[in-house]
C-alpha positions in Angstrom: -117.8 -17.4 152.7 -117.0 -20.8 154.4 -114.6 -23.3 152.4 -115.4 -26.8 152.8 -112.5 -28.6 154.7 -111.6 -31.0 151.6 -111.5 -28.2 149.5 -108.9 -26.3 152.0 -106.7 -29.3 151.8 -106.9 -29.8 147.8 -105.8 -25.6 147.9 -102.9 -26.9 150.2 -102.0 -29.6 148.3 -101.8 -27.4 145.2 -99.8 -24.8 146.8 -97.4 -27.1 148.3 -96.8 -28.9 144.7 -96.7 -25.7 143.0 -94.0 -24.2 145.5 -92.0 -28.0 145.5 -92.1 -28.0 141.6 -90.8 -24.7 141.4 -87.8 -25.3 144.1 -87.0 -28.0 142.3 -86.9 -26.4 139.1 -84.8 -23.4 140.6 -82.3 -26.5 142.1 -82.2 -27.9 138.7 -81.4 -24.5 137.0 -78.7 -23.5 139.8 -77.1 -27.2 139.6 -76.8 -26.8 136.1 -75.0 -23.6 136.3 -72.9 -24.4 138.7 -71.8 -27.4 136.1 -71.3 -25.1 133.5 -69.4 -22.5 135.8 -67.0 -25.4 137.2 -66.4 -26.5 133.4 -65.0 -22.6 132.7 -63.4 -22.3 135.9 -61.6 -25.3 136.4 -61.0 -26.9 133.0 -59.2 -30.2 132.8 -55.4 -29.9 133.3 -54.5 -32.8 130.9 -56.6 -34.0 127.7 -59.8 -35.8 126.9 -59.0 -38.7 125.3 -62.1 -40.6 122.9 -62.3 -44.7 124.0 -65.2 -45.5 121.8 -68.0 -42.6 122.2 -67.1 -41.2 125.6 -64.0 -39.3 127.1 -61.5 -40.2 129.9 -59.3 -37.7 131.3 -55.7 -38.5 131.1 -53.1 -36.1 132.4 -49.7 -37.1 131.3 -46.4 -35.1 131.9 -42.5 -35.5 132.0 -40.5 -37.4 129.3 -38.8 -40.9 129.5 -39.9 -44.8 130.1 -41.0 -46.7 131.7 -43.9 -44.8 132.0 -45.9 -44.0 135.3 -49.4 -44.6 135.8 -51.1 -43.4 138.9 -54.6 -44.8 140.1 -56.4 -43.0 142.4 -58.4 -44.6 145.5 -62.6 -44.6 146.1 -63.1 -41.2 146.0 -64.3 -38.3 144.0 -61.2 -36.6 144.3 -59.9 -38.6 141.3 -56.4 -37.5 139.7 -56.3 -34.0 141.5 -54.8 -36.2 145.0 -51.9 -37.1 143.0 -50.5 -33.5 142.1 -47.7 -33.5 144.3 -46.3 -36.9 143.5 -46.7 -36.3 140.0 -45.3 -32.9 140.0 -42.1 -34.6 141.5 -42.0 -38.0 139.5 -42.2 -36.1 136.3 -38.5 -35.0 136.5 -37.2 -38.2 136.2 -39.9 -40.1 134.0 -43.0 -39.7 132.0 -46.0 -39.8 134.4 -49.9 -40.2 133.7 -52.7 -39.9 136.5 -56.2 -39.7 135.1 -59.6 -39.9 136.1 -62.3 -42.9 135.9 -65.5 -42.8 134.2 -67.6 -40.4 135.8 -65.2 -38.7 138.1 -63.7 -35.1 137.8 -63.3 -34.5 133.9 -64.2 -38.0 132.6 -67.6 -38.7 130.9 -70.1 -41.1 133.1 -70.1 -44.8 131.9 -73.5 -47.2 131.2 -71.6 -50.8 132.1 -70.9 -51.6 135.7 -67.6 -50.2 137.7 -66.0 -53.1 138.5 -62.0 -53.5 138.3 -62.2 -55.6 135.1 -64.4 -52.3 133.4 -61.9 -50.3 134.8 -59.0 -51.8 133.7 -60.3 -51.7 130.1 -61.0 -48.2 130.4 -57.5 -47.3 131.6 -55.9 -49.6 128.7 -58.1 -48.1 126.2 -57.0 -44.4 126.9 -53.8 -45.0 127.2 -53.2 -46.5 123.6 -55.8 -44.1 122.4 -53.1 -41.2 123.6 -50.4 -43.4 122.3 -48.9 -43.5 125.8 -46.6 -46.5 125.2 -45.6 -49.6 128.0 -44.0 -50.8 129.8 -46.3 -49.2 132.6 -45.4 -48.9 136.1 -48.5 -49.2 137.6 -49.2 -47.1 141.1 -52.2 -48.1 143.0 -53.1 -46.1 146.7 -56.1 -47.6 148.4 -59.0 -49.3 146.1 -56.5 -48.6 143.1 -54.5 -51.3 144.5 -56.8 -54.3 143.3 -57.3 -51.7 140.2 -53.9 -51.7 139.2 -53.5 -55.9 140.2 -56.6 -56.4 137.5 -54.9 -54.2 135.2 -51.8 -56.1 135.4 -53.6 -59.7 135.3 -55.0 -58.9 131.5 -52.2 -56.8 130.4 -49.2 -57.8 132.1 -46.8 -58.0 129.4 -47.1 -54.3 129.7 -46.1 -54.1 133.1 -43.2 -53.1 134.2 -43.5 -52.8 137.9 -46.0 -51.9 140.8 -46.3 -49.9 143.8 -49.4 -50.5 146.0 -49.9 -47.5 148.5 -51.6 -48.4 151.3 -53.7 -50.6 148.9 -57.1 -52.5 149.8 -56.6 -56.5 150.0 -58.9 -59.0 148.0 -60.2 -60.7 151.3 -60.0 -57.2 153.7 -64.1 -57.1 154.0 -64.1 -60.4 155.6 -60.7 -60.2 157.3 -61.5 -56.6 159.2 -64.9 -57.9 160.0 -63.6 -60.9 161.7 -60.9 -58.4 164.0 -63.3 -56.1 164.8 -66.1 -58.8 166.0 -68.6 -56.5 163.7 -70.9 -58.0 161.1 -69.5 -56.5 157.3 -71.5 -53.5 156.5 -73.0 -51.6 153.5 -70.0 -49.6 151.9 -72.5 -46.9 151.3 -74.7 -45.3 153.8 -78.4 -44.6 152.9 -77.6 -40.9 153.2 -75.1 -41.0 150.9 -77.5 -42.9 148.3 -79.9 -40.3 148.4 -77.2 -38.0 147.6 -76.1 -39.5 144.3 -79.6 -40.0 143.1 -80.7 -36.5 143.5 -77.1 -34.8 142.5 -79.3 -33.2 139.5 -81.6 -30.9 141.8 -78.7 -29.0 143.5 -79.1 -29.9 147.1 -76.3 -32.2 147.2 -74.1 -29.2 146.0 -75.6 -26.9 148.7 -75.1 -29.3 151.8 -72.0 -31.3 151.1 -68.9 -29.4 152.6 -66.2 -27.7 150.6 -63.2 -30.0 150.1 -60.4 -28.8 152.9 -57.4 -30.2 151.2 -54.2 -27.7 152.7 -51.3 -30.2 151.0 -53.3 -29.2 147.2 -53.1 -25.2 145.7 -56.1 -23.9 146.3 -57.7 -23.8 143.1 -56.8 -27.8 142.7 -59.4 -28.2 146.4 -61.8 -25.7 144.6 -61.8 -27.8 141.3 -62.9 -30.9 143.4 -65.4 -29.5 145.4 -66.9 -28.0 141.9 -66.8 -31.6 140.7 -67.8 -33.4 143.8 -72.1 -33.8 142.9 -70.8 -34.9 139.6 -68.8 -37.4 140.5 -70.5 -38.8 143.5 -72.7 -41.3 141.5 -69.8 -42.8 139.7 -68.1 -43.2 142.9 -71.1 -44.8 144.4 -71.2 -47.1 141.6 -67.6 -48.5 142.0 -68.6 -49.2 145.7 -71.7 -50.9 144.6 -69.8 -53.5 143.4 -66.9 -53.3 145.5 -66.8 -56.9 146.5 -66.6 -58.1 142.7 -63.6 -55.9 142.2 -62.0 -57.6 145.2 -63.0 -60.7 144.2 -61.4 -60.7 140.7 -58.3 -58.9 142.1 -58.1 -61.8 144.6 -58.0 -63.9 141.6 -54.2 -62.7 140.8 -51.6 -62.6 143.5 -48.6 -63.8 141.8 -46.2 -61.4 140.0 -43.2 -63.3 140.0 -39.9 -61.3 140.1 -41.6 -58.0 139.1 -40.2 -55.6 140.9 -43.1 -54.3 143.7 -43.3 -51.6 146.0 -45.5 -51.7 149.3 -46.4 -48.6 151.2 -48.5 -48.8 154.3 -49.7 -47.0 157.1 -48.6 -47.6 160.5 -49.9 -44.3 162.4 -50.8 -45.3 165.8 -53.6 -44.4 167.9 -51.6 -41.8 170.1 -50.6 -40.3 167.1 -54.4 -38.7 166.7 -56.0 -36.1 167.8 -59.2 -36.7 170.3 -61.6 -35.1 167.8 -60.2 -37.8 165.1 -60.3 -40.6 167.3 -63.9 -39.5 168.3 -64.9 -38.8 164.5 -63.7 -42.9 163.5 -65.9 -44.5 166.7 -63.3 -46.8 167.3 -62.0 -47.6 170.7 -58.3 -47.9 171.2 -58.7 -51.8 171.3 -60.7 -51.7 168.5 -58.4 -49.5 166.3 -55.2 -52.0 167.4 -57.4 -54.9 166.4 -58.0 -53.6 163.2 -54.8 -51.9 162.0 -52.8 -55.4 163.2 -55.3 -57.1 160.8 -54.7 -54.3 157.6 -50.8 -54.8 158.6 -50.9 -58.3 158.3 -52.7 -58.0 154.8 -50.3 -55.5 153.6 -47.6 -57.9 154.5 -49.1 -60.5 152.2 -48.8 -58.3 149.6 -45.1 -58.0 149.7 -45.0 -61.7 149.5 -46.8 -61.5 145.9 -43.2 -60.5 144.2 -39.7 -62.4 144.8 -38.5 -58.5 144.1 -40.5 -56.3 146.6 -39.5 -54.0 149.3 -42.3 -53.1 152.4 -42.6 -49.9 154.1 -44.5 -49.1 157.3 -44.9 -45.2 157.7 -45.0 -44.6 161.6 -46.2 -41.1 160.4 -49.0 -41.9 158.0 -52.4 -42.6 157.9 -54.3 -43.8 154.7 -54.1 -40.9 152.3 -50.5 -41.0 151.8 -50.6 -39.3 148.4 -51.0 -36.0 150.9 -49.4 -36.9 154.2 -46.3 -38.6 152.7 -45.8 -38.1 149.0 -42.1 -38.0 149.3 -42.3 -41.4 150.5 -44.2 -42.3 147.6 -42.0 -40.4 145.1 -38.6 -42.3 146.7 -40.2 -46.0 146.3 -41.5 -45.0 142.7 -38.0 -44.4 141.8 -36.8 -47.3 143.4 -38.8 -49.5 141.6 -38.5 -47.5 138.2 -34.6 -47.9 138.5 -35.0 -51.5 138.9 -37.7 -52.0 136.1 -34.9 -49.8 133.7 -32.3 -52.6 134.1 -34.6 -55.2 133.3 -35.3 -53.8 130.2 
């Protein structure tokens, strides 16, 4: 029996469609099972605080005042990267880390994830958990503009600040000028696609496991387990990255508030060949952009008349893992200064 070409095409199309639907269904079931397993295997180390219809994960340890608040950078790891710092700071005062909306154990939010919305969420979570000011705000990377925005709106509750290789309000334009390359989209198209189809299970299959030897293996496994659910929130923050920087840039005067700035200073020759290749930078381009970054870090230190600035020649950007001891030391210094001002 001869089958017409059109009927053959129709049968092939139907078959492919059935297979595609089956694969999507299997992937969706797999992803939901993985999320359920993550919640069971890696429960929140802190408590889930209701801030009005959704919950924020807030993890607090220790006793004392002022309270140290740890604000993470812009990635999917959230509060987990602060673990080495938090454990030591809790020995001399109370300290809280938390996950922003949609990251790790915190519920997602529907509104824009700019610095103002993030500051409001944090303020509500601290109040709902009955964590009392004054606070010492510690911000790493993009967490810097976030704590600056928090201080702009809730400054009476802030007793000190630590900026850990923090983003600068003008960094996009100034780094582009230093590199001689145009400003680029902070989110590659491929990653946008992964975030959009996180429900399908595909990102969980293709994304690599988090390799963080500086953290306990259970913590690294938790980061891996939750990274697909955190993707959308992390990219939602990145989508309004410039809005957040502009908001933070409207507030650059801290008076004599105790401030400590830690900056990376690892030179080109200290990186491995593989790290240099992965960066996509030449030595000359690296040196130009790092000089621009160093200039912006020095400016951040000038935002208070009561500040210190330390450049770590043996650290790159993620100091929570590379030099937690340095972060702990400056937090303690700011804590002592803030305590004498009370």
